[in-house]
Structure formats: structure tokens, C-alpha cells
N, C-alpha and C positions, 0 to 999 in steps of 0.2 A: 404547861406545855410550852416549850421554847421553840420559836420559829426563826430560822435563819433566812434572811432576805438576801437574795442575790443582787448584783449591781443592776440588772434589768428591772427588777421589782422596785428598787429604790428610785430609779429614774422615773418609772411610771407614777409612783406615789408623789414624788416631787412635782411632776407635771400636773397631776390631779389637784394638788394643793395650790399650785400657782393659778390654775384655772378657776378654782373656787374663790381665791383671793381677788383675782382680777374681776370676776363677775360681781362680787360684793362691793368692790371699790369703784367700779365703773358702770354703775347702773345707767348712767347717761347714754351709754353706747346702745341701749335698747330703744331710745327715743330719737325722733327726728330733731334736726337743729331747731325747727320752729317750736316743737314741744319743749325742748330744753330751755329755749329762750322764754317761752311762756311760763314755765315753772319758776325760772329764776326771777322773772318780772313779778309774778304773784308773790313770791317770797320777799322780794325787796319792798313791795307795796305793804305787806303785813309788817315788816320790820319798821318801815317809815311810820305807819299808823301807830304802832306801840310807842315809838320814840316821840312822836308829836303829841300823843296823849300825856306823856310824862312832862314834856316841856310846857304844854298848855296849862297843866295843873300847877306848875311851879312859876308861871308868869306873874310878874308884878300886876297888881290890880290897876286897871286903867279906866279912864273915862271915855265913853263912846263919843265919836265926832260924827255929827249928822248935818244934813241939809247944807245951808250956805257955808257953815264953818268947814265942812268936809270939802266942798268945792274950793274954798280959799286955800285949804291945806295942799291941794293938788294942783290947781290951775296955774300953769306957767312954771312949775317946779319940776326938778328931777330928783327922785328919791334914789339915793345911792346906798348900796349895801355891799360891804366887803366881807368875804369869807376867808377865814384863816383856819388852818388845821389845828393850831395851838394858839392860845390867847397871846403868847409872847412873840409870835411871828411878826417880824418887822414889816413884811410885805404880804398882802393877801394873795392867795393863789387864784382868786376870781373876784371881780367886782362887777356888779350889775348897775345899770343906769336906766330907770324908768321915768320917762318924760311925759307929763300930762299937759299937752298944749291947751291954751285957752279955748281953741275952737273945737275941742273934743278929739283931736288926733292923739294917739298914743304911740310913742316910739320907745322900743326897748333895745338897749345895747349892752354889751358886756365885753370883758377883756379877753374872752376865749374865742367864741365862734361868731360874735356879731360886733366886730371891731369897726367896720366901715359901713358906709351908707348902703352898699350892695347887700350886706348881710344882716341889717338891723330888722327887728320885728316892727311892723307898722299895722296899726289898727285903730280902733275907736275906744274911748272911755266915756262913761256916763255915771252920774250919781242919781239915785232915786231914794229919797228919804235917808235911810241909814246905810245904804248899800252902794258900793263901788263895783262896777262891772267893766271888765276889759275884754273886748272882742277882737281877736286876731285871726283873720281869715286863713292865714298860713297854718294855724293849728288844726283846722278842720274839726273843730269841736265846739261845744257850747261856750259862751262867754265864761270867763273865770270871774267869780264874784267874791267880794270880801266885805266885812264890816271893819271899820277902822277905829282903833282906840288910841288914846294918848296916855302914855305912862307918866308917872310923876317925874321920872328922870328925863323926859322929853322924847323918849323913843316912840316911834309910830308903829303900832302893832297891827298887822294884817291878820284877820281871823277869817278863815274860809267860810263862805256862805253858799253852800250847795245842798239844799234840802234833799234828803234821801241818800246822800253820799256818806260813806263811813267817815270821811274827813270833815264833814260839816261841823262848824263850831270849834275847830282846832286852830291854834296859832301857827302861822306858817312863816311869817317874816317879822323882823324887828329892825326897822330902819332908824338909824341914828343921824344920818347926814341928809340934809335937804339943800339943794343948790338951785338958784334962780336960773331959768333958761335951759335949753338943750345942751347936754354935756357930751364931750368926746372922751372916750376912755384914755386915761393917762399912760397906760402901759399895755403890753401884750403878755398874756399869761404864758407861762412856761408849760408846754405840752406834757412834760414829765410829771407835773403836779397832779395830773388826772390819772396817772397809772396806779 
């Protein structure tokens, strides 16, 4: 049986197909902004967890640094970590500076949002046996704790120490530059690098 569709029927079918396509492609429109942000945040956390498990499994074997040796590695030093999108980038898009003052004060600076004294993170750091904990009141969260290991190439590995958290025991940082004293960021990150 052959059916001839008129212009009106074709327009209706095209409208229905467009509606079906838009509904399938735009499921976010059925959720609030908060729900969409929560879903995206949960997905990003799962992606990060998978990625960190892979990098932790591939990390160089390293020796734990504990007690007085750990205090000496931190006290009075700034651990500098540069982030590049590609290994051959001449300039990092972000560099962080974590300063461990001898009196237990922690100061975190970076080249993006915490470039000046007004925007730096300030808190406390302490070492207990094999664990470094940094407490920043501005984070309004429990202290972030790590075990520290020293790789054969001199890299300082930060391993997350948060029992009960899915990220516990995973490598989170690989610091290769240590400078004496509090450091000021050498440049300002280009905002376009974060888009």
C-alpha cells in the first residue's frame, strides 16, 4: 500500500523527529543546574579515580620518607609543581608552590588564582610518623593527608592517606623541584589555558 504524504504531514513528522532528537540529546534539560553540576562532578571524580589508579600502578618504586627525614624534606622548603598539557610545552599553564614553614605554617600559592598574599592558602602542616597532614580552614574540610616517598630519580611522590576514601593509597603528586624559603610565582597563568 502506497501512502502519499502531504506537505502538512511531512512538517508534522519532521517536528516530531526533531522533538525526539532534542529530547535524547538534551537530557540535561530535565534536571536542575545543581543536579547537572552534581552529575558532572560525580563523573569527573570517577574519571579521576580511574586515571589515578593507572598512574599509581605505573609509578616508579620509591622509598617511604618518615619521621625526622620527612620533617627535614618539608621544613623551610617550597615544593614546586609545574603542569603542562604536553611534555614539550616550554611554559607550564599552571605552577603550584607549597611552602612548609619551620613553625608549622603552610602557605599555598599558584600562578592562576593564588598569585598574591591576598589569595594564597594559609593553614597548618604537621608530620606524625609516616604521614603529612595539611589543614586549610578555607577548605572547610578535614585535613588532607599524604604519605611521602622518594623515587630513585629524586621525585617526591605524594600518596593520598585518607582511610575509607576511594582515593586512599593513590599517587596524587610528583614534585621534582624543591626551593628553600617561601616562593613567589614567577608568572601569571593565561586564563585561556583553562578553557
